[in-house]
Every structure is written in structure tokens, then in C-alpha cells.
C-alpha positions as CSV (number, residue, x, y, z in Angstrom):
1,X,13.7,-12.6,-21.4
2,X,16.8,-13.6,-23.4
3,X,18.4,-10.9,-25.5
4,X,21.7,-11.2,-27.3
5,X,22.5,-14.5,-25.4
6,X,22.1,-12.8,-22.0
7,X,19.3,-13.3,-19.6
8,X,17.7,-10.0,-19.0
9,X,15.6,-9.9,-15.8
10,X,12.6,-7.7,-15.1
11,X,12.9,-7.9,-11.3
12,X,12.0,-4.7,-9.5
13,X,13.2,-3.9,-6.0
14,X,10.8,-4.5,-3.1
15,X,11.2,-4.4,0.7
16,X,11.0,-7.6,2.7
17,X,12.2,-9.1,6.0
18,X,11.9,-7.9,9.5
19,X,14.2,-6.7,12.3
20,X,13.7,-5.8,15.9
21,X,14.9,-2.5,17.1
22,X,14.9,-0.3,20.2
23,X,14.1,3.4,20.5
24,X,16.7,5.4,22.3
25,X,16.0,8.2,24.7
26,X,15.5,10.6,21.7
27,X,12.9,8.3,20.1
28,X,15.4,7.1,17.4
29,X,16.0,3.6,16.0
30,X,18.4,2.2,13.4
31,X,16.9,1.4,10.1
32,X,18.5,-1.7,8.7
33,X,21.1,-0.9,6.0
34,X,19.5,-3.0,3.2
35,X,16.2,-1.1,3.8
36,X,18.1,2.3,3.7
37,X,19.5,1.3,0.3
38,X,16.0,0.7,-1.0
39,X,14.9,4.2,-0.1
40,X,17.6,6.0,-2.0
41,X,16.3,7.9,-5.0
42,X,18.3,10.3,-7.2
43,X,21.3,9.6,-5.0
44,X,19.5,10.9,-1.9
45,X,18.3,9.1,1.2
46,X,15.1,11.0,1.8
47,X,11.6,9.6,2.5
48,X,8.3,10.2,4.3
49,X,7.3,8.7,7.7
50,X,3.6,8.6,8.4
51,X,0.7,6.4,9.4
52,X,0.3,2.9,7.8
53,X,-2.5,0.4,7.7
54,X,-3.6,-1.5,10.8
55,X,-2.0,0.7,13.5
56,X,1.6,0.8,12.3
57,X,3.7,3.6,10.9
58,X,5.1,3.4,7.4
59,X,8.1,4.7,5.6
60,X,7.3,5.6,2.0
61,X,9.7,6.5,-0.8
62,X,9.3,10.1,-1.9
63,X,8.3,8.9,-5.4
64,X,5.5,6.8,-3.9
65,X,4.2,9.8,-1.9
66,X,4.2,11.8,-5.1
67,X,1.9,9.1,-6.6
68,X,-0.3,9.0,-3.5
69,X,-0.6,12.8,-3.5
70,X,-1.6,12.9,-7.2
71,X,-4.3,10.3,-6.7
72,X,-5.7,11.9,-3.5
73,X,-5.7,15.4,-5.1
74,X,-8.2,14.0,-7.6
75,X,-10.6,13.5,-4.7
76,X,-9.7,16.5,-2.5
77,X,-13.2,17.9,-2.6
78,X,-15.0,14.6,-1.8
79,X,-16.4,15.1,1.7
80,X,-16.0,11.5,2.9
81,X,-12.2,11.6,2.5
82,X,-11.6,14.9,4.3
83,X,-11.0,13.6,7.8
84,X,-8.6,10.9,6.4
85,X,-6.7,13.4,4.3
86,X,-6.3,15.7,7.3
87,X,-5.1,12.8,9.5
88,X,-2.8,11.3,6.9
89,X,-1.1,14.5,5.7
90,X,-0.9,16.2,9.2
91,X,1.0,13.1,10.4
92,X,3.3,12.8,7.4
93,X,6.9,13.8,8.0
94,X,9.6,14.1,5.4
95,X,12.9,12.9,6.9
96,X,16.1,11.0,6.5
97,X,18.5,9.0,8.5
98,X,21.5,10.4,10.4
99,X,25.1,9.3,9.7
100,X,24.6,5.9,11.5
101,X,21.2,5.1,10.0
102,X,18.9,6.3,12.8
103,X,15.4,7.7,12.2
104,X,13.6,9.8,14.8
105,X,10.0,8.9,15.4
106,X,8.0,12.1,16.2
107,X,6.1,12.0,19.5
108,X,2.7,12.1,17.9
109,X,3.4,9.2,15.6
110,X,4.9,7.2,18.5
111,X,1.6,7.7,20.4
112,X,-0.6,6.9,17.4
113,X,1.2,3.6,16.8
114,X,1.4,2.7,20.5
115,X,5.1,2.4,20.4
116,X,7.0,2.4,23.7
117,X,10.6,1.2,23.4
118,X,10.7,-1.8,21.1
119,X,9.7,-1.9,17.4
120,X,9.6,-4.3,14.5
121,X,10.8,-2.9,11.2
122,X,9.1,-4.9,8.5
123,X,9.7,-4.6,4.7
124,X,6.3,-4.9,2.9
125,X,6.7,-4.5,-0.9
126,X,6.9,-0.8,-1.6
127,X,7.0,0.5,2.0
128,X,8.6,-0.3,5.4
129,X,6.2,-0.7,8.3
130,X,7.2,0.2,11.9
131,X,5.2,-1.7,14.5
132,X,5.1,-1.7,18.2
133,X,6.8,-5.0,19.0
134,X,4.0,-6.0,21.3
135,X,1.3,-5.3,18.7
136,X,3.3,-7.0,15.9
137,X,3.9,-10.2,18.0
138,X,0.2,-10.3,19.1
139,X,-1.0,-10.1,15.5
140,X,1.5,-12.7,14.2
141,X,0.7,-15.1,17.0
142,X,-3.0,-14.6,16.5
143,X,-2.7,-15.5,12.8
144,X,-0.5,-18.5,13.4
145,X,-2.8,-19.8,16.1
146,X,-6.0,-19.0,14.2
147,X,-7.2,-17.0,17.2
148,X,-8.2,-13.9,15.2
149,X,-11.8,-14.1,14.0
150,X,-11.0,-11.6,11.3
151,X,-7.9,-13.3,10.0
152,X,-7.6,-16.8,8.7
153,X,-4.0,-17.4,7.7
154,X,-4.8,-20.3,5.3
155,X,-7.6,-18.2,3.6
156,X,-5.4,-15.1,3.5
157,X,-2.6,-17.1,1.9
158,X,-4.9,-18.7,-0.6
159,X,-6.4,-15.3,-1.6
160,X,-3.1,-13.6,-1.9
161,X,-1.6,-16.4,-4.1
162,X,-4.8,-16.2,-6.2
163,X,-3.8,-12.7,-7.2
164,X,-0.8,-14.3,-9.0
165,X,-3.1,-16.3,-11.3
166,X,-5.2,-13.3,-12.0
167,X,-2.1,-11.4,-13.1
168,X,-0.8,-14.2,-15.3
169,X,-4.2,-14.7,-16.8
170,X,-4.4,-10.9,-17.6
171,X,-0.9,-11.0,-19.1
172,X,-1.9,-13.9,-21.4
173,X,-4.9,-12.1,-22.8
């Protein structure tokens, strides 16, 4: 949008990219600096670490957790969600980084995600995923080689980019 002769962008921050990291003897890894910047809210580097989709861990901004909680609270008495709510919230840890950007992975979360020593830290839109390096590499290779019967990279890509046309069509109406 052009206003007053200056281009005004409407870009919002999102997480992207990936880095390999190793856990130290205290189950800590260094979160890349650019990702740390994206987690800062109200001048504070505080966030939640919990389970993610597909067997990874996820780092969520505090404001995103607040939105999740609000939505889930609307369904707190729906029986089919109770086990998930217990699992999700009992494994959710509010935390921060130490002075050099390390995050400690609680033992229970490390076990749930099958993490041993090496992880892949992946930025995925509004969250940061923490994958066992072995699991991440297996899934990426299976997609690239079309060896996963549940995942067809070409179809996934087509479906994802189709979302863009749905958004632009809605905006035009």
C-alpha cells in the first residue's frame, strides 16, 4: 500500500529456516539468535515448550498459547478432547533461554520426541519445531524420494499453494 509517497508493507513476522543443534549433558541446545528475536514479546524472551504435531516438540509464543488456551477452554467439557488436553497441558513448560541462548529440554519431552543428542530446529510460521535429527531426516528423505505412502510432496505442494488462491479469492469478494 502506498501512503504519502512511501511504500507501507503489511508483512508480519514468521519463523522459517532450520538449524542442526546438539544437546549438551544437561539437555540444553542453543536456539538460533534470529529465532530468539522472533519470540520476544513486550521486551521479554519468554515462551512455552511443549508437544507439536507429528512427533516433534514446539516452541510457542506466549501470546499464541493464550489464543490456544482461550479456544480450548471453550471445549473443556467435551469428553473427546479430555485426554488430549491432559497430555498437551501437562507437557507444556513455560521457559526462556539462558544468557547464551540455550533452552533446556525437560526429560519427559525429550522422551516423547525421541530425542537423543542431535536435533533440528525448524521455523514453521508461528512456531519453532524441535525434531530428533534422525526423525527429521527420515521424513524429509521419504518426502523427497516419494517413499511415504501418506505424503506425496508434489500433491502437498500443490494443495498448500492452492490455499493462496483461496485467500486471494476471499479478499477480492
